[in-house]
C-alpha positions as YAML, in Angstrom:
chain: A
units: angstrom
residues:
- id: 1
  name: UNK
  ca: [-50.46, -110.54, 39.15]
- id: 2
  name: UNK
  ca: [-47.28, -112.45, 38.10]
- id: 3
  name: UNK
  ca: [-44.47, -110.70, 36.47]
- id: 4
  name: UNK
  ca: [-43.30, -111.81, 33.31]
- id: 5
  name: UNK
  ca: [-40.14, -113.34, 32.91]
- id: 6
  name: UNK
  ca: [-38.10, -110.50, 31.42]
- id: 7
  name: UNK
  ca: [-39.54, -108.13, 34.69]
- id: 8
  name: UNK
  ca: [-38.09, -110.76, 36.72]
- id: 9
  name: UNK
  ca: [-34.73, -110.74, 34.91]
- id: 10
  name: UNK
  ca: [-34.63, -107.23, 35.07]
- id: 11
  name: UNK
  ca: [-35.37, -107.17, 38.99]
- id: 12
  name: UNK
  ca: [-32.88, -109.89, 39.50]
- id: 13
  name: UNK
  ca: [-30.04, -107.56, 37.34]
- id: 14
  name: UNK
  ca: [-31.05, -104.48, 39.51]
- id: 15
  name: UNK
  ca: [-30.69, -106.66, 42.65]
- id: 16
  name: UNK
  ca: [-27.34, -107.86, 41.55]
- id: 17
  name: UNK
  ca: [-26.07, -104.32, 40.77]
- id: 18
  name: UNK
  ca: [-27.09, -102.96, 44.21]
- id: 19
  name: UNK
  ca: [-25.50, -105.93, 45.94]
- id: 20
  name: UNK
  ca: [-22.17, -105.32, 44.03]
- id: 21
  name: UNK
  ca: [-22.21, -101.58, 43.65]
- id: 22
  name: UNK
  ca: [-21.97, -101.81, 39.83]
- id: 23
  name: UNK
  ca: [-20.41, -98.88, 37.83]
- id: 24
  name: UNK
  ca: [-22.85, -96.13, 36.86]
- id: 25
  name: UNK
  ca: [-22.57, -96.86, 33.21]
- id: 26
  name: UNK
  ca: [-23.36, -100.71, 33.35]
- id: 27
  name: UNK
  ca: [-26.30, -99.75, 35.84]
- id: 28
  name: UNK
  ca: [-28.05, -97.17, 33.54]
- id: 29
  name: UNK
  ca: [-27.48, -99.63, 30.69]
- id: 30
  name: UNK
  ca: [-29.40, -102.10, 32.65]
- id: 31
  name: UNK
  ca: [-32.16, -99.70, 33.44]
- id: 32
  name: UNK
  ca: [-32.39, -98.41, 29.81]
- id: 33
  name: UNK
  ca: [-32.87, -102.22, 28.75]
- id: 34
  name: UNK
  ca: [-36.38, -102.46, 27.44]
- id: 35
  name: UNK
  ca: [-36.23, -106.07, 26.54]
- id: 36
  name: UNK
  ca: [-34.13, -109.48, 26.56]
- id: 37
  name: UNK
  ca: [-32.17, -108.52, 23.46]
- id: 38
  name: UNK
  ca: [-31.06, -105.23, 25.02]
- id: 39
  name: UNK
  ca: [-30.57, -106.66, 28.27]
- id: 40
  name: UNK
  ca: [-28.15, -109.17, 26.72]
- id: 41
  name: UNK
  ca: [-26.18, -106.51, 24.83]
- id: 42
  name: UNK
  ca: [-25.78, -104.79, 28.13]
- id: 43
  name: UNK
  ca: [-24.59, -108.12, 29.48]
- id: 44
  name: UNK
  ca: [-21.99, -108.44, 26.62]
- id: 45
  name: UNK
  ca: [-20.86, -104.91, 27.13]
- id: 46
  name: UNK
  ca: [-20.21, -105.67, 30.83]
- id: 47
  name: UNK
  ca: [-19.24, -109.34, 30.63]
- id: 48
  name: UNK
  ca: [-16.41, -109.53, 33.44]
- id: 49
  name: UNK
  ca: [-19.06, -108.38, 35.88]
- id: 50
  name: UNK
  ca: [-21.39, -110.91, 34.81]
- id: 51
  name: UNK
  ca: [-18.98, -113.82, 35.15]
- id: 52
  name: UNK
  ca: [-16.62, -112.73, 37.79]
- id: 53
  name: UNK
  ca: [-18.13, -110.63, 40.36]
- id: 54
  name: UNK
  ca: [-21.23, -111.16, 42.89]
- id: 55
  name: UNK
  ca: [-23.33, -110.60, 40.16]
- id: 56
  name: UNK
  ca: [-22.15, -114.23, 39.02]
- id: 57
  name: UNK
  ca: [-23.41, -115.72, 42.05]
- id: 58
  name: UNK
  ca: [-26.70, -114.15, 41.64]
- id: 59
  name: UNK
  ca: [-27.10, -115.16, 38.18]
- id: 60
  name: UNK
  ca: [-25.75, -118.71, 39.16]
- id: 61
  name: UNK
  ca: [-28.75, -119.04, 41.45]
- id: 62
  name: UNK
  ca: [-31.58, -117.09, 39.87]
- id: 63
  name: UNK
  ca: [-31.09, -117.49, 35.79]
- id: 64
  name: UNK
  ca: [-31.81, -121.08, 35.78]
- id: 65
  name: UNK
  ca: [-35.42, -120.73, 37.41]
- id: 66
  name: UNK
  ca: [-36.35, -118.15, 34.68]
- id: 67
  name: UNK
  ca: [-34.58, -119.29, 31.87]
- id: 68
  name: UNK
  ca: [-37.29, -121.35, 29.97]
- id: 69
  name: UNK
  ca: [-39.18, -118.54, 29.64]
- id: 70
  name: UNK
  ca: [-36.07, -116.41, 28.25]
- id: 71
  name: UNK
  ca: [-34.47, -119.16, 26.26]
- id: 72
  name: UNK
  ca: [-35.60, -118.28, 22.72]
- id: 73
  name: UNK
  ca: [-34.89, -114.62, 23.02]
- id: 74
  name: UNK
  ca: [-31.46, -115.09, 24.96]
- id: 75
  name: UNK
  ca: [-30.53, -117.76, 22.25]
- id: 76
  name: UNK
  ca: [-31.28, -115.33, 19.48]
- id: 77
  name: UNK
  ca: [-28.62, -112.95, 21.19]
- id: 78
  name: UNK
  ca: [-26.13, -115.42, 21.36]
- id: 79
  name: UNK
  ca: [-26.28, -116.51, 25.18]
- id: 80
  name: UNK
  ca: [-27.26, -119.80, 26.18]
- id: 81
  name: UNK
  ca: [-27.40, -121.53, 29.68]
- id: 82
  name: UNK
  ca: [-26.15, -124.84, 30.36]
- id: 83
  name: UNK
  ca: [-26.51, -125.90, 26.51]
- id: 84
  name: UNK
  ca: [-24.65, -125.09, 23.20]
- id: 85
  name: UNK
  ca: [-25.56, -125.15, 19.73]
- id: 86
  name: UNK
  ca: [-23.62, -127.75, 17.75]
- id: 87
  name: UNK
  ca: [-22.46, -124.99, 15.17]
- id: 88
  name: UNK
  ca: [-21.71, -122.28, 17.25]
- id: 89
  name: UNK
  ca: [-20.11, -119.23, 15.93]
- id: 90
  name: UNK
  ca: [-17.43, -117.18, 18.13]
- id: 91
  name: UNK
  ca: [-20.21, -114.83, 19.34]
- id: 92
  name: UNK
  ca: [-21.74, -117.59, 21.53]
- id: 93
  name: UNK
  ca: [-21.61, -117.57, 25.21]
- id: 94
  name: UNK
  ca: [-22.83, -120.35, 27.31]
- id: 95
  name: UNK
  ca: [-23.29, -119.54, 31.20]
- id: 96
  name: UNK
  ca: [-22.68, -122.93, 32.93]
- id: 97
  name: UNK
  ca: [-24.23, -123.08, 36.31]
- id: 98
  name: UNK
  ca: [-24.97, -126.06, 38.69]
- id: 99
  name: UNK
  ca: [-26.23, -128.85, 36.46]
- id: 100
  name: UNK
  ca: [-26.55, -132.70, 36.52]
- id: 101
  name: UNK
  ca: [-26.04, -133.29, 32.85]
- id: 102
  name: UNK
  ca: [-22.60, -132.92, 30.94]
- id: 103
  name: UNK
  ca: [-22.68, -129.56, 29.12]
- id: 104
  name: UNK
  ca: [-21.07, -129.70, 25.92]
- id: 105
  name: UNK
  ca: [-19.28, -126.54, 24.18]
- id: 106
  name: UNK
  ca: [-19.14, -126.73, 20.53]
- id: 107
  name: UNK
  ca: [-17.22, -125.01, 17.65]
- id: 108
  name: UNK
  ca: [-16.13, -121.61, 18.37]
- id: 109
  name: UNK
  ca: [-18.21, -120.91, 21.55]
- id: 110
  name: UNK
  ca: [-17.15, -119.56, 24.86]
- id: 111
  name: UNK
  ca: [-18.16, -121.19, 28.19]
- id: 112
  name: UNK
  ca: [-18.13, -119.49, 31.31]
- id: 113
  name: UNK
  ca: [-18.43, -122.07, 34.44]
- id: 114
  name: UNK
  ca: [-20.21, -120.54, 37.18]
- id: 115
  name: UNK
  ca: [-21.14, -123.44, 39.26]
- id: 116
  name: UNK
  ca: [-20.44, -127.07, 39.65]
- id: 117
  name: UNK
  ca: [-20.76, -128.86, 36.50]
- id: 118
  name: UNK
  ca: [-19.20, -131.40, 33.98]
- id: 119
  name: UNK
  ca: [-18.04, -129.63, 30.90]
- id: 120
  name: UNK
  ca: [-16.54, -131.20, 27.76]
- id: 121
  name: UNK
  ca: [-15.30, -128.69, 24.98]
- id: 122
  name: UNK
  ca: [-14.92, -129.41, 21.38]
- id: 123
  name: UNK
  ca: [-13.68, -128.04, 18.24]
- id: 124
  name: UNK
  ca: [-12.14, -124.47, 18.90]
- id: 125
  name: UNK
  ca: [-14.06, -123.38, 21.97]
- id: 126
  name: UNK
  ca: [-12.92, -121.86, 25.00]
- id: 127
  name: UNK
  ca: [-14.02, -122.60, 28.75]
- id: 128
  name: UNK
  ca: [-13.02, -120.33, 31.49]
- id: 129
  name: UNK
  ca: [-13.41, -121.47, 35.27]
- id: 130
  name: UNK
  ca: [-12.22, -119.07, 38.01]
- id: 131
  name: UNK
  ca: [-13.61, -120.61, 41.11]
- id: 132
  name: UNK
  ca: [-16.02, -123.39, 40.94]
- id: 133
  name: UNK
  ca: [-15.46, -127.20, 41.48]
- id: 134
  name: UNK
  ca: [-16.25, -128.36, 37.85]
- id: 135
  name: UNK
  ca: [-14.99, -131.22, 35.79]
- id: 136
  name: UNK
  ca: [-13.52, -129.69, 32.41]
- id: 137
  name: UNK
  ca: [-12.56, -132.11, 29.54]
- id: 138
  name: UNK
  ca: [-10.78, -130.12, 26.70]
- id: 139
  name: UNK
  ca: [-11.01, -132.15, 23.21]
- id: 140
  name: UNK
  ca: [-10.00, -131.26, 19.68]
- id: 141
  name: UNK
  ca: [-8.60, -127.94, 19.42]
- id: 142
  name: UNK
  ca: [-10.39, -126.32, 22.54]
- id: 143
  name: UNK
  ca: [-8.92, -123.94, 25.05]
- id: 144
  name: UNK
  ca: [-9.21, -123.87, 28.75]
- id: 145
  name: UNK
  ca: [-8.38, -121.22, 31.34]
- id: 146
  name: UNK
  ca: [-8.91, -123.27, 34.46]
- id: 147
  name: UNK
  ca: [-8.16, -121.88, 37.68]
- id: 148
  name: UNK
  ca: [-9.89, -124.61, 39.90]
- id: 149
  name: UNK
  ca: [-11.88, -127.69, 39.67]
- id: 150
  name: UNK
  ca: [-10.31, -130.72, 37.68]
- id: 151
  name: UNK
  ca: [-9.41, -130.63, 34.13]
- id: 152
  name: UNK
  ca: [-7.73, -132.46, 31.50]
- id: 153
  name: UNK
  ca: [-6.59, -131.75, 27.92]
- id: 154
  name: UNK
  ca: [-6.95, -134.38, 25.03]
- id: 155
  name: UNK
  ca: [-6.01, -134.10, 21.56]
- id: 156
  name: UNK
  ca: [-4.44, -130.80, 20.36]
- id: 157
  name: UNK
  ca: [-6.33, -128.73, 23.09]
- id: 158
  name: UNK
  ca: [-4.58, -126.21, 25.40]
- id: 159
  name: UNK
  ca: [-4.98, -125.93, 29.05]
- id: 160
  name: UNK
  ca: [-3.82, -122.86, 30.84]
- id: 161
  name: UNK
  ca: [-3.46, -121.88, 34.58]
- id: 162
  name: UNK
  ca: [-4.21, -125.21, 35.86]
- id: 163
  name: UNK
  ca: [-2.51, -127.13, 38.50]
- id: 164
  name: UNK
  ca: [-3.47, -130.42, 39.65]
- id: 165
  name: UNK
  ca: [-4.88, -130.50, 43.45]
...
């Protein structure tokens, strides 16, 4: 019997917690999650672990495979993968994994780079890249904390922690 997408997501999260020896609170929250909405709430409360640890490596490789089946529920929770709504309030978070198309981050959304990608930030959006070889372009009043890859700031945008290599 094939597992449903949520069960696969929960298994992935469980494996990620074990591989990175997650803190007890986050692990308990994850185990108590009974649906995608609750899992996304757990992700939000442990966001740094999701995007900056070994957990990020697992999310990077596994989430794109199951996202089509989880997309509607994840998007309702304000979490997107490699896409962003054009009218994005500040609670929208975009996980950016390896992808071939340009990922646009709009309005007030926050984009977190977890792979090799081409990202264009618009409006007052924010983009964060800790360690991946991504190409980031900031437009309008966007903000970028870009520690690696390539980046350029246009218009009135702000680029932090970037040094050309």
